[in-house]
KOLSE-697829 format. One record per residue: residue number from 0; x, y, z of N, C-alpha, C in turn. Coordinates in nm, 2 decimals, decimal comma, m for minus. Example, Ala and Ser with C-alpha at 12.3 -4.5 7.8 and 13.67 -1.06 7.14 Angstrom:
<recs>
REC  0  1,32  m0,57  0,78  1,23  m0,45  0,78  1,32  m0,33  0,78
REC  1  1,28  m0,22  0,71  1,37  m0,11  0,71  1,29  0,00  0,79
</recs>
This chain:
<recs>
REC  0  1,32  m1,63  0,48  1,21  m1,56  0,60  1,30  m1,55  0,71
REC  1  1,30  m1,44  0,74  1,37  m1,38  0,89  1,28  m1,40  0,99
REC  2  1,36  m1,43  1,14  1,26  m1,34  1,24  1,37  m1,31  1,33
REC  3  1,31  m1,22  1,42  1,41  m1,10  1,49  1,35  m1,08  1,62
REC  4  1,46  m1,13  1,71  1,42  m1,15  1,83  1,48  m1,02  1,94
REC  5  1,43  m0,94  1,90  1,51  m0,77  1,98  1,36  m0,78  2,06
REC  6  1,39  m0,69  2,16  1,26  m0,69  2,30  1,22  m0,57  2,27
REC  7  1,09  m0,63  2,26  0,93  m0,46  2,22  0,94  m0,47  2,03
REC  8  0,79  m0,46  2,05  0,76  m0,45  1,90  0,81  m0,34  1,85
REC  9  0,87  m0,22  1,89  0,95  m0,11  1,78  1,09  m0,12  1,77
REC  10  1,13  m0,23  1,84  1,29  m0,28  1,84  1,33  m0,38  1,71
REC  11  1,17  m0,48  1,70  1,18  m0,57  1,63  1,12  m0,54  1,47
REC  12  1,05  m0,44  1,47  1,03  m0,34  1,36  1,14  m0,25  1,27
REC  13  1,22  m0,21  1,38  1,35  m0,13  1,34  1,45  m0,23  1,28
REC  14  1,45  m0,36  1,37  1,56  m0,51  1,31  1,51  m0,51  1,17
REC  15  1,36  m0,50  1,14  1,33  m0,53  1,00  1,34  m0,49  0,92
REC  16  1,32  m0,35  0,95  1,36  m0,20  0,84  1,51  m0,23  0,81
REC  17  1,60  m0,28  0,91  1,75  m0,23  0,86  1,79  m0,38  0,77
REC  18  1,70  m0,49  0,83  1,72  m0,61  0,73  1,71  m0,58  0,59
REC  19  1,60  m0,49  0,56  1,53  m0,46  0,41  1,63  m0,37  0,38
REC  20  1,70  m0,30  0,42  1,81  m0,21  0,40  1,94  m0,22  0,35
REC  21  1,95  m0,33  0,45  2,10  m0,49  0,39  2,09  m0,53  0,29
REC  22  1,94  m0,57  0,28  1,90  m0,63  0,13  1,94  m0,56  0,02
REC  23  1,91  m0,41  0,04  1,88  m0,36  m0,07  1,78  m0,29  m0,09
REC  24  1,69  m0,33  m0,03  1,54  m0,33  m0,08  1,47  m0,19  m0,07
REC  25  1,55  m0,14  0,09  1,49  0,01  0,13  1,64  0,07  0,06
REC  26  1,59  0,16  0,02  1,72  0,27  0,02  1,71  0,40  0,04
REC  27  1,66  0,46  0,03  1,61  0,62  0,04  1,59  0,62  0,22
REC  28  1,66  0,70  0,26  1,63  0,75  0,40  1,47  0,77  0,47
REC  29  1,41  0,88  0,36  1,28  0,85  0,39  1,19  0,73  0,38
REC  30  1,22  0,64  0,31  1,15  0,53  0,30  1,15  0,49  0,44
REC  31  1,31  0,46  0,49  1,32  0,39  0,62  1,25  0,45  0,74
REC  32  1,26  0,57  0,73  1,21  0,63  0,85  1,10  0,61  0,90
REC  33  1,00  0,59  0,75  0,87  0,59  0,75  0,86  0,44  0,81
REC  34  0,87  0,36  0,76  0,88  0,20  0,74  0,91  0,19  0,96
REC  35  0,99  0,27  0,94  1,03  0,24  1,10  0,95  0,33  1,23
REC  36  0,87  0,43  1,16  0,77  0,52  1,26  0,65  0,41  1,25
REC  37  0,61  0,38  1,15  0,48  0,29  1,14  0,51  0,14  1,17
REC  38  0,45  0,09  1,27  0,48  m0,03  1,32  0,41  m0,15  1,26
REC  39  0,47  m0,24  1,20  0,42  m0,31  1,15  0,30  m0,39  1,21
REC  40  0,36  m0,39  1,33  0,29  m0,49  1,45  0,16  m0,47  1,44
REC  41  0,16  m0,31  1,43  0,00  m0,29  1,47  m0,08  m0,32  1,35
REC  42  m0,05  m0,37  1,29  m0,13  m0,38  1,15  m0,13  m0,55  1,11
REC  43  m0,11  m0,62  1,16  m0,09  m0,77  1,10  m0,17  m0,85  1,26
REC  44  m0,28  m0,94  1,19  m0,34  m1,03  1,29  m0,27  m1,09  1,42
REC  45  m0,28  m1,09  1,56  m0,24  m1,12  1,66  m0,16  m1,28  1,68
REC  46  m0,21  m1,33  1,57  m0,20  m1,49  1,57  m0,05  m1,51  1,47
REC  47  m0,03  m1,40  1,39  0,08  m1,41  1,35  0,23  m1,31  1,37
REC  48  0,28  m1,35  1,30  0,44  m1,32  1,34  0,48  m1,21  1,27
REC  49  0,41  m1,07  1,31  0,45  m0,94  1,19  0,55  m0,92  1,16
REC  50  0,68  m0,94  1,19  0,80  m0,91  1,15  0,90  m1,00  1,08
REC  51  0,81  m1,12  1,02  0,88  m1,20  0,97  0,88  m1,16  0,80
REC  52  0,93  m1,15  0,73  0,95  m1,08  0,55  0,88  m1,18  0,52
REC  53  0,76  m1,16  0,48  0,65  m1,30  0,45  0,51  m1,20  0,45
REC  54  0,43  m1,28  0,30  0,28  m1,20  0,34  0,21  m1,28  0,41
REC  55  0,10  m1,23  0,46  0,01  m1,30  0,57  m0,14  m1,27  0,55
REC  56  m0,20  m1,39  0,58  m0,38  m1,40  0,56  m0,42  m1,30  0,66
REC  57  m0,52  m1,22  0,63  m0,56  m1,12  0,72  m0,71  m1,13  0,71
REC  58  m0,78  m1,26  0,68  m0,90  m1,27  0,65  m0,93  m1,23  0,54
REC  59  m1,07  m1,33  0,51  m1,21  m1,26  0,39  m1,05  m1,30  0,28
REC  60  m1,01  m1,41  0,25  m0,92  m1,46  0,13  m0,85  m1,33  0,12
REC  61  m0,77  m1,22  0,21  m0,73  m1,13  0,18  m0,59  m1,16  0,24
REC  62  m0,45  m1,10  0,21  m0,37  m1,10  0,29  m0,26  m0,93  0,26
REC  63  m0,18  m0,93  0,38  m0,10  m0,78  0,42  0,03  m0,87  0,32
REC  64  0,07  m0,73  0,24  0,19  m0,79  0,17  0,31  m0,83  0,21
REC  65  0,44  m0,91  0,18  0,53  m0,92  0,28  0,62  m0,77  0,31
REC  66  0,68  m0,74  0,42  0,79  m0,62  0,43  0,79  m0,55  0,31
REC  67  0,89  m0,66  0,21  0,95  m0,64  0,11  0,88  m0,59  m0,02
REC  68  0,79  m0,60  m0,03  0,68  m0,57  m0,09  0,64  m0,44  m0,11
REC  69  0,61  m0,44  0,03  0,56  m0,26  0,07  0,68  m0,18  0,10
REC  70  0,82  m0,22  0,11  0,93  m0,15  0,07  1,01  m0,10  m0,08
REC  71  0,96  m0,20  m0,17  0,97  m0,18  m0,27  0,88  m0,10  m0,33
REC  72  0,73  m0,10  m0,29  0,66  0,01  m0,36  0,67  0,15  m0,31
REC  73  0,71  0,18  m0,19  0,75  0,28  m0,12  0,84  0,38  m0,18
REC  74  0,95  0,25  m0,24  1,08  0,32  m0,31  1,06  0,35  m0,45
REC  75  0,98  0,28  m0,52  0,89  0,30  m0,66  0,78  0,47  m0,66
REC  76  0,75  0,46  m0,56  0,65  0,60  m0,54  0,72  0,73  m0,47
REC  77  0,82  0,69  m0,37  0,85  0,77  m0,35  0,87  0,95  m0,36
REC  78  0,90  0,95  m0,55  0,89  1,11  m0,56  0,73  1,13  m0,56
REC  79  0,64  1,06  m0,58  0,51  1,06  m0,61  0,43  1,10  m0,46
REC  80  0,50  1,11  m0,36  0,43  1,10  m0,20  0,53  1,19  m0,15
REC  81  0,56  1,32  m0,18  0,62  1,44  m0,15  0,47  1,48  m0,09
REC  82  0,56  1,61  0,02  0,46  1,70  0,12  0,38  1,76  0,02
REC  83  0,26  1,76  0,04  0,12  1,82  m0,02  0,01  1,72  m0,15
REC  84  0,13  1,61  m0,16  0,04  1,52  m0,25  m0,07  1,45  m0,25
REC  85  m0,16  1,39  m0,37  m0,22  1,31  m0,33  m0,20  1,16  m0,38
REC  86  m0,27  1,08  m0,32  m0,21  0,93  m0,30  m0,36  0,85  m0,27
REC  87  m0,34  0,74  m0,36  m0,47  0,67  m0,36  m0,39  0,50  m0,36
REC  88  m0,45  0,38  m0,21  m0,39  0,30  m0,18  m0,56  0,22  m0,22
REC  89  m0,54  0,11  m0,32  m0,65  0,06  m0,36  m0,61  m0,08  m0,29
REC  90  m0,74  m0,13  m0,23  m0,70  m0,23  m0,19  m0,63  m0,23  0,01
REC  91  m0,66  m0,12  0,01  m0,60  m0,09  0,17  m0,56  m0,22  0,26
REC  92  m0,66  m0,31  0,25  m0,64  m0,41  0,38  m0,61  m0,40  0,48
REC  93  m0,52  m0,40  0,57  m0,53  m0,36  0,73  m0,45  m0,22  0,72
REC  94  m0,47  m0,14  0,61  m0,40  m0,02  0,64  m0,28  0,01  0,65
REC  95  m0,19  m0,05  0,64  m0,03  m0,03  0,65  0,02  0,05  0,57
REC  96  0,00  0,00  0,48  0,05  0,11  0,31  0,01  0,24  0,37
REC  97  m0,13  0,24  0,36  m0,18  0,38  0,35  m0,13  0,48  0,45
REC  98  m0,12  0,38  0,59  m0,06  0,44  0,63  0,10  0,50  0,63
REC  99  0,15  0,46  0,58  0,29  0,54  0,54  0,25  0,63  0,43
REC  100  0,19  0,58  0,31  0,20  0,72  0,26  0,13  0,83  0,31
REC  101  0,06  0,85  0,42  0,02  0,96  0,49  0,11  1,02  0,55
REC  102  0,20  0,94  0,60  0,32  1,04  0,67  0,42  1,08  0,57
REC  103  0,41  1,04  0,47  0,54  1,11  0,32  0,43  1,21  0,31
REC  104  0,31  1,24  0,25  0,25  1,30  0,20  0,18  1,43  0,30
REC  105  0,19  1,42  0,41  0,19  1,48  0,54  0,04  1,58  0,52
REC  106  0,03  1,66  0,59  m0,12  1,69  0,62  m0,21  1,78  0,54
REC  107  m0,07  1,85  0,47  m0,14  1,95  0,34  m0,16  1,86  0,21
REC  108  m0,14  1,74  0,21  m0,21  1,66  0,10  m0,34  1,59  0,10
REC  109  m0,32  1,48  0,11  m0,45  1,39  0,09  m0,44  1,26  0,09
REC  110  m0,43  1,17  0,12  m0,42  0,99  0,11  m0,55  0,92  0,14
REC  111  m0,62  0,81  0,01  m0,70  0,76  0,05  m0,69  0,63  0,06
REC  112  m0,79  0,54  0,14  m0,73  0,41  0,11  m0,87  0,40  0,07
REC  113  m0,92  0,26  m0,03  m1,03  0,20  m0,05  m1,02  0,03  m0,03
REC  114  m1,13  m0,02  0,00  m1,12  m0,14  0,02  m1,27  m0,22  0,01
REC  115  m1,33  m0,28  m0,01  m1,43  m0,34  m0,08  m1,49  m0,42  0,03
REC  116  m1,43  m0,46  0,14  m1,47  m0,55  0,26  m1,51  m0,47  0,38
REC  117  m1,62  m0,43  0,42  m1,61  m0,36  0,53  m1,57  m0,42  0,65
REC  118  m1,54  m0,52  0,70  m1,47  m0,57  0,80  m1,35  m0,51  0,82
REC  119  m1,27  m0,52  0,68  m1,12  m0,52  0,68  m1,14  m0,34  0,69
REC  120  m1,20  m0,29  0,64  m1,20  m0,16  0,67  m1,20  m0,06  0,76
REC  121  m1,30  m0,14  0,86  m1,34  m0,09  1,01  m1,22  m0,15  1,07
REC  122  m1,13  m0,28  1,09  m1,03  m0,32  1,15  m0,93  m0,18  1,08
REC  123  m0,88  m0,15  0,99  m0,81  m0,09  0,92  m0,82  0,09  0,99
REC  124  m0,89  0,09  1,01  m0,89  0,22  1,07  m0,89  0,20  1,24
REC  125  m0,92  0,14  1,29  m0,88  0,05  1,43  m0,75  0,09  1,46
REC  126  m0,62  m0,02  1,34  m0,53  0,01  1,33  m0,45  0,12  1,31
REC  127  m0,51  0,22  1,23  m0,41  0,36  1,20  m0,42  0,42  1,33
REC  128  m0,59  0,40  1,41  m0,62  0,51  1,51  m0,48  0,47  1,60
REC  129  m0,42  0,37  1,61  m0,32  0,29  1,72  m0,18  0,38  1,68
REC  130  m0,15  0,38  1,53  m0,05  0,41  1,49  m0,02  0,55  1,49
REC  131  0,15  0,60  1,43  0,16  0,75  1,45  0,09  0,79  1,30
REC  132  0,02  0,72  1,24  m0,08  0,81  1,15  m0,19  0,86  1,17
REC  133  m0,23  0,82  1,31  m0,34  0,86  1,40  m0,39  0,98  1,39
REC  134  m0,32  1,11  1,36  m0,32  1,23  1,36  m0,40  1,28  1,20
REC  135  m0,35  1,18  1,11  m0,37  1,24  1,00  m0,54  1,23  0,97
REC  136  m0,54  1,08  0,98  m0,69  1,05  1,00  m0,80  1,10  1,06
REC  137  m0,77  1,16  1,23  m0,83  1,23  1,28  m0,86  1,39  1,20
REC  138  m0,75  1,43  1,17  m0,72  1,57  1,09  m0,85  1,57  0,98
REC  139  m0,84  1,47  0,88  m0,88  1,47  0,74  m0,78  1,45  0,65
REC  140  m0,69  1,47  0,68  m0,54  1,42  0,56  m0,52  1,30  0,53
REC  141  m0,61  1,22  0,57  m0,61  1,05  0,60  m0,77  0,98  0,54
REC  142  m0,78  0,93  0,44  m0,96  0,90  0,44  m0,97  0,79  0,42
REC  143  m1,02  0,70  0,47  m1,10  0,54  0,44  m1,20  0,51  0,37
REC  144  m1,22  0,43  0,28  m1,38  0,45  0,24  m1,35  0,29  0,21
REC  145  m1,52  0,25  0,18  m1,52  0,11  0,16  m1,57  0,09  0,01
REC  146  m1,50  0,06  m0,11  m1,59  0,08  m0,26  m1,51  m0,03  m0,34
REC  147  m1,53  m0,02  m0,47  m1,47  m0,14  m0,53  m1,34  m0,04  m0,60
REC  148  m1,22  m0,06  m0,56  m1,08  m0,01  m0,60  m1,05  0,00  m0,72
REC  149  m1,15  m0,07  m0,81  m1,09  m0,07  m0,94  m1,15  0,03  m1,00
REC  150  m1,27  0,09  m0,95  m1,33  0,23  m0,97  m1,24  0,30  m0,96
REC  151  m1,14  0,34  m0,86  m1,06  0,40  m0,79  m1,16  0,52  m0,71
REC  152  m1,12  0,61  m0,65  m1,21  0,76  m0,58  m1,21  0,85  m0,64
REC  153  m1,29  0,91  m0,72  m1,32  1,04  m0,78  m1,25  1,16  m0,70
REC  154  m1,30  1,12  m0,60  m1,35  1,24  m0,52  m1,20  1,35  m0,54
REC  155  m1,11  1,28  m0,47  m0,98  1,33  m0,41  m0,89  1,35  m0,59
REC  156  m0,89  1,28  m0,67  m0,83  1,25  m0,80  m0,82  1,41  m0,86
REC  157  m0,69  1,44  m0,96  m0,62  1,32  m0,98  m0,50  1,32  m0,87
REC  158  m0,42  1,15  m0,88  m0,33  1,12  m0,79  m0,20  1,14  m0,85
REC  159  m0,13  1,18  m0,76  0,00  1,20  m0,80  0,08  1,04  m0,77
REC  160  0,00  0,97  m0,67  0,04  0,76  m0,69  m0,08  0,75  m0,64
REC  161  m0,04  0,59  m0,72  m0,19  0,52  m0,70  m0,07  0,36  m0,70
REC  162  m0,15  0,30  m0,55  m0,12  0,21  m0,53  m0,21  0,09  m0,54
REC  163  m0,21  m0,05  m0,62  m0,28  m0,15  m0,61  m0,25  m0,26  m0,55
REC  164  m0,32  m0,34  m0,43  m0,26  m0,43  m0,37  m0,31  m0,57  m0,41
REC  165  m0,35  m0,58  m0,54  m0,37  m0,70  m0,58  m0,37  m0,70  m0,74
REC  166  m0,41  m0,82  m0,78  m0,33  m0,79  m0,94  m0,47  m0,84  m1,03
REC  167  m0,44  m0,71  m1,13  m0,55  m0,70  m1,22  m0,49  m0,74  m1,32
REC  168  m0,62  m0,86  m1,42  m0,59  m0,91  m1,59  m0,52  m0,81  m1,65
REC  169  m0,61  m0,66  m1,63  m0,53  m0,55  m1,73  m0,57  m0,40  m1,62
REC  170  m0,48  m0,32  m1,71  m0,47  m0,22  m1,60  m0,59  m0,13  m1,62
REC  171  m0,64  m0,09  m1,48  m0,80  m0,09  m1,47  m0,82  0,09  m1,53
REC  172  m0,87  0,10  m1,66  m0,87  0,25  m1,70  m0,89  0,35  m1,57
REC  173  m1,02  0,33  m1,49  m1,06  0,43  m1,39  m0,94  0,52  m1,32
REC  174  m0,85  0,40  m1,34  m0,70  0,41  m1,21  m0,63  0,50  m1,34
REC  175  m0,61  0,46  m1,43  m0,55  0,52  m1,54  m0,57  0,69  m1,54
REC  176  m0,74  0,70  m1,56  m0,78  0,84  m1,59  m0,79  0,92  m1,49
REC  177  m0,77  0,86  m1,34  m0,76  0,93  m1,19  m0,61  0,99  m1,15
REC  178  m0,53  0,90  m1,26  m0,38  0,96  m1,22  m0,33  1,09  m1,27
REC  179  m0,25  1,15  m1,21  m0,26  1,28  m1,26  m0,13  1,29  m1,35
REC  180  m0,11  1,42  m1,47  0,03  1,39  m1,57  0,11  1,41  m1,48
REC  181  0,22  1,30  m1,56  0,35  1,37  m1,38  0,34  1,23  m1,25
REC  182  0,21  1,18  m1,30  0,16  1,07  m1,13  0,26  0,92  m1,18
REC  183  0,27  0,91  m1,06  0,30  0,70  m1,11  0,20  0,61  m1,04
REC  184  0,15  0,51  m1,12  0,07  0,43  m1,06  0,14  0,28  m1,04
REC  185  0,17  0,20  m0,95  0,25  0,09  m0,91  0,13  m0,06  m0,90
REC  186  0,12  m0,12  m0,98  0,02  m0,24  m1,00  0,05  m0,39  m1,03
REC  187  0,04  m0,51  m0,96  0,03  m0,58  m1,01  m0,03  m0,63  m1,13
REC  188  0,04  m0,69  m1,22  m0,08  m0,72  m1,40  m0,02  m0,86  m1,40
REC  189  m0,16  m0,95  m1,43  m0,15  m1,13  m1,47  m0,22  m1,20  m1,38
REC  190  m0,21  m1,31  m1,42  m0,34  m1,40  m1,36  m0,21  m1,51  m1,24
REC  191  m0,21  m1,65  m1,32  m0,08  m1,69  m1,27  0,03  m1,65  m1,22
REC  192  0,07  m1,58  m1,35  0,23  m1,54  m1,36  0,17  m1,37  m1,37
REC  193  0,25  m1,30  m1,28  0,21  m1,19  m1,25  0,32  m1,09  m1,29
REC  194  0,36  m0,97  m1,30  0,45  m0,88  m1,30  0,40  m0,74  m1,22
REC  195  0,53  m0,72  m1,15  0,45  m0,59  m1,08  0,50  m0,48  m1,19
REC  196  0,40  m0,42  m1,25  0,42  m0,28  m1,35  0,43  m0,16  m1,33
REC  197  0,50  m0,06  m1,33  0,51  0,07  m1,31  0,43  0,16  m1,45
REC  198  0,33  0,23  m1,36  0,28  0,34  m1,48  0,27  0,47  m1,50
REC  199  0,39  0,50  m1,57  0,45  0,68  m1,52  0,26  0,76  m1,67
REC  200  0,24  0,84  m1,63  0,14  0,91  m1,68  0,26  1,03  m1,72
REC  201  0,24  1,06  m1,86  0,29  1,20  m1,90  0,24  1,28  m1,93
REC  202  0,29  1,42  m1,92  0,21  1,53  m1,95  0,16  1,57  m2,02
REC  203  0,18  1,53  m2,15  0,04  1,50  m2,23  m0,06  1,40  m2,21
REC  204  m0,06  1,35  m2,15  m0,12  1,23  m2,10  m0,15  1,08  m2,12
REC  205  m0,01  1,05  m2,25  0,03  0,93  m2,23  0,09  0,86  m2,15
REC  206  0,08  0,72  m2,15  0,14  0,67  m2,03  0,24  0,56  m2,09
REC  207  0,38  0,50  m1,99  0,48  0,48  m2,00  0,40  0,35  m1,90
REC  208  0,50  0,22  m1,96  0,46  0,05  m1,89  0,59  0,05  m1,87
REC  209  0,60  m0,02  m1,76  0,76  m0,09  m1,78  0,71  m0,19  m1,67
REC  210  0,81  m0,27  m1,68  0,78  m0,43  m1,57  0,91  m0,42  m1,44
REC  211  0,89  m0,42  m1,31  0,98  m0,45  m1,26  1,03  m0,55  m1,22
REC  212  0,98  m0,60  m1,14  0,95  m0,79  m1,06  0,84  m0,86  m1,07
REC  213  0,88  m0,96  m1,14  0,76  m1,08  m1,06  0,73  m1,09  m0,95
REC  214  0,56  m1,13  m0,94  0,52  m1,12  m0,82  0,40  m1,23  m0,77
REC  215  0,35  m1,22  m0,70  0,22  m1,28  m0,69  0,15  m1,24  m0,52
REC  216  0,02  m1,15  m0,62  m0,06  m1,13  m0,57  m0,20  m1,20  m0,53
REC  217  m0,31  m1,14  m0,47  m0,42  m1,24  m0,48  m0,50  m1,14  m0,55
REC  218  m0,62  m1,20  m0,62  m0,67  m1,14  m0,75  m0,76  m0,99  m0,70
REC  219  m0,72  m0,90  m0,81  m0,83  m0,78  m0,80  m0,93  m0,81  m0,86
REC  220  m1,03  m0,83  m0,78  m1,18  m0,88  m0,82  m1,28  m0,82  m0,74
REC  221  m1,39  m0,85  m0,76  m1,52  m0,80  m0,69  m1,52  m0,83  m0,54
REC  222  m1,61  m0,80  m0,46  m1,63  m0,83  m0,35  m1,65  m1,01  m0,31
REC  223  m1,78  m0,98  m0,32  m1,84  m1,16  m0,38  m1,75  m1,24  m0,44
REC  224  m1,67  m1,23  m0,55  m1,55  m1,32  m0,57  m1,47  m1,37  m0,50
REC  225  m1,39  m1,27  m0,41  m1,30  m1,24  m0,31  m1,32  m1,37  m0,20
REC  226  m1,49  m1,30  m0,15  m1,53  m1,40  m0,07  m1,56  m1,56  m0,12
REC  227  m1,60  m1,56  m0,21  m1,63  m1,67  m0,26  m1,49  m1,80  m0,23
REC  228  m1,40  m1,72  m0,25  m1,23  m1,73  m0,26  m1,19  m1,74  m0,40
REC  229  m1,24  m1,65  m0,49  m1,25  m1,61  m0,67  m1,28  m1,74  m0,74
</recs>
């Protein structure tokens, strides 16, 4: 766990990204630029230290992933987050990764965040409005919705990129259906033991699944189960 002591949030955020680059987690220039531009400090509750490479509680039995996991997912999805593409962020939480997607895709594409806790969604919109992705939200190329992310968000499907920020027992079929041929989904799969899986949909509609790394995420479950603590 690393802490950074440079002055000012932006400087601390850049130091965090520099640390991720040094560790070989962030390799892409574009991913580094986006993570430097979207200040993580705007998306973490004030009682926490936002520039520590660790997951943090955000209330409602939810967490914001550690920065190294955000960097890993952005690297895995970079080719499917090109200008003009469509992306879906399931379990969008505080809105951090959704904001990163919006900057990578730009105003000609569409980025969708889905979160089933209304209070978290309200906070995420407030966070994004303070961030570099504010214009995307204002102009409508970034939209945030309350809903069961296991069902995706059909309105803007098919998606070039789908990210799931909680662990499913198995790959939800609606998300596979909403993935564009040539698209990619990154999703944690498992219960106690979890793997971050990369699902690529081939042009003929078949899918290829591979395991990237072992991970630990909160469960992808119903709103009521999450509020009860699963």
